[in-house]
C-alpha positions as CSV (number, residue, x, y, z in Angstrom):
1,M,-7.2,-94.0,21.6
2,I,-3.5,-92.6,21.7
3,R,-0.9,-94.7,23.0
4,N,3.0,-94.0,23.7
5,I,6.0,-96.5,25.7
6,V,8.1,-94.0,27.9
7,I,11.6,-93.8,28.9
8,K,13.5,-91.7,31.4
9,T,16.8,-91.1,32.2
10,S,19.3,-88.1,33.2
11,F,22.9,-87.9,32.8
12,P,25.2,-85.0,34.4
13,A,27.4,-82.7,32.5
14,T,28.4,-79.0,32.1
15,H,27.5,-76.2,29.8
16,H,27.1,-72.5,29.1
17,W,25.8,-69.6,26.9
18,P,28.1,-67.0,26.2
19,D,25.9,-64.5,25.1
20,C,23.3,-64.1,27.8
21,D,22.0,-60.6,28.5
22,V,19.4,-61.6,30.9
23,P,19.6,-59.7,33.9
24,G,20.2,-61.5,36.7
25,V,21.0,-64.5,35.6
26,E,24.8,-63.1,33.8
27,Y,26.1,-66.2,36.1
28,L,25.3,-68.3,32.7
29,R,27.4,-67.2,30.6
30,S,30.2,-69.4,32.9
31,P,30.4,-72.8,31.9
32,H,28.3,-74.9,35.2
33,R,27.0,-78.0,35.7
34,H,23.5,-80.0,36.0
35,L,21.4,-83.2,36.4
36,F,19.7,-83.3,33.1
37,Y,16.2,-85.1,33.4
38,V,15.3,-86.8,29.9
39,T,11.5,-88.0,29.5
40,M,11.2,-89.7,25.6
41,K,7.6,-91.2,24.5
42,W,7.3,-92.9,20.8
43,S,3.8,-93.4,19.8
44,V,2.7,-97.3,19.5
45,S,-0.1,-98.8,17.8
46,H,-0.9,-101.4,20.0
47,G,-0.1,-103.1,23.7
48,N,1.7,-105.4,23.2
49,R,5.1,-104.1,23.3
50,E,5.9,-102.9,19.2
51,I,8.4,-101.0,20.8
52,E,10.0,-102.6,23.5
53,F,10.9,-99.8,25.9
54,I,13.7,-101.6,27.7
55,D,15.6,-102.0,24.4
56,Q,14.8,-97.3,23.4
57,K,16.1,-97.0,26.8
58,K,19.4,-99.0,26.1
59,K,20.1,-97.0,23.2
60,V,19.4,-94.1,24.3
61,D,21.7,-94.2,27.5
62,A,24.6,-95.7,25.2
63,F,23.7,-92.6,22.6
64,I,24.0,-89.6,25.8
65,L,26.8,-91.6,27.6
66,Q,29.0,-90.8,24.5
67,Q,27.6,-87.8,23.9
68,Y,26.7,-86.1,26.8
69,N,27.3,-87.6,30.1
70,N,29.7,-85.8,32.5
71,Q,31.0,-83.4,29.1
72,F,31.4,-79.8,28.8
73,I,28.5,-79.7,26.0
74,G,29.6,-76.0,25.2
75,T,26.2,-74.0,24.3
76,K,23.5,-76.8,23.6
77,S,20.5,-75.9,25.8
78,C,17.6,-78.0,26.8
79,E,15.4,-77.0,23.6
80,D,19.0,-78.3,21.3
81,I,19.7,-81.7,23.6
82,A,15.0,-82.5,23.0
83,L,15.8,-82.1,19.2
84,E,18.4,-83.8,19.2
85,L,17.1,-86.9,20.9
86,L,13.4,-86.5,19.3
87,Q,15.7,-86.6,15.8
88,G,17.9,-89.1,16.7
89,F,15.7,-91.8,17.9
90,N,12.2,-91.0,16.5
91,A,10.7,-90.3,19.2
92,S,7.4,-88.7,19.0
93,Y,8.2,-86.3,21.9
94,C,11.2,-85.6,24.3
95,S,11.6,-83.1,27.2
96,V,14.9,-82.4,28.8
97,F,15.2,-80.4,32.6
98,E,17.7,-78.9,34.3
99,D,18.0,-80.5,38.1
100,N,14.6,-81.7,37.4
101,E,13.0,-78.3,37.6
102,N,13.5,-75.9,34.6
103,G,14.0,-76.5,30.9
104,A,12.0,-77.5,27.8
105,E,9.5,-79.9,25.4
106,V,9.8,-80.7,21.9
107,Y,7.1,-82.8,19.7
108,K,7.1,-84.0,16.5
């Protein structure tokens, strides 16, 4: 049986892709705002809260508030943010979606 605890959060930020060479989406070269949606999972071995998801969410939210919230995050992509969160919080999974539509997933 596989068990995970899961948290979800979101934050506004602005980024850009100055080297974008994809026809039709050249506008991504300019700074643009998104509401980024984050889902993170941690593997657990039993149902007795070996990791408290409320505490995990508080830690992730505090990090996001300092690092990303309402900031210009440069060229960081959804993949970059997901990897940083996954590694920084020793999660087993992280997804980051722009405007809750398109995004990336990273698994450990």
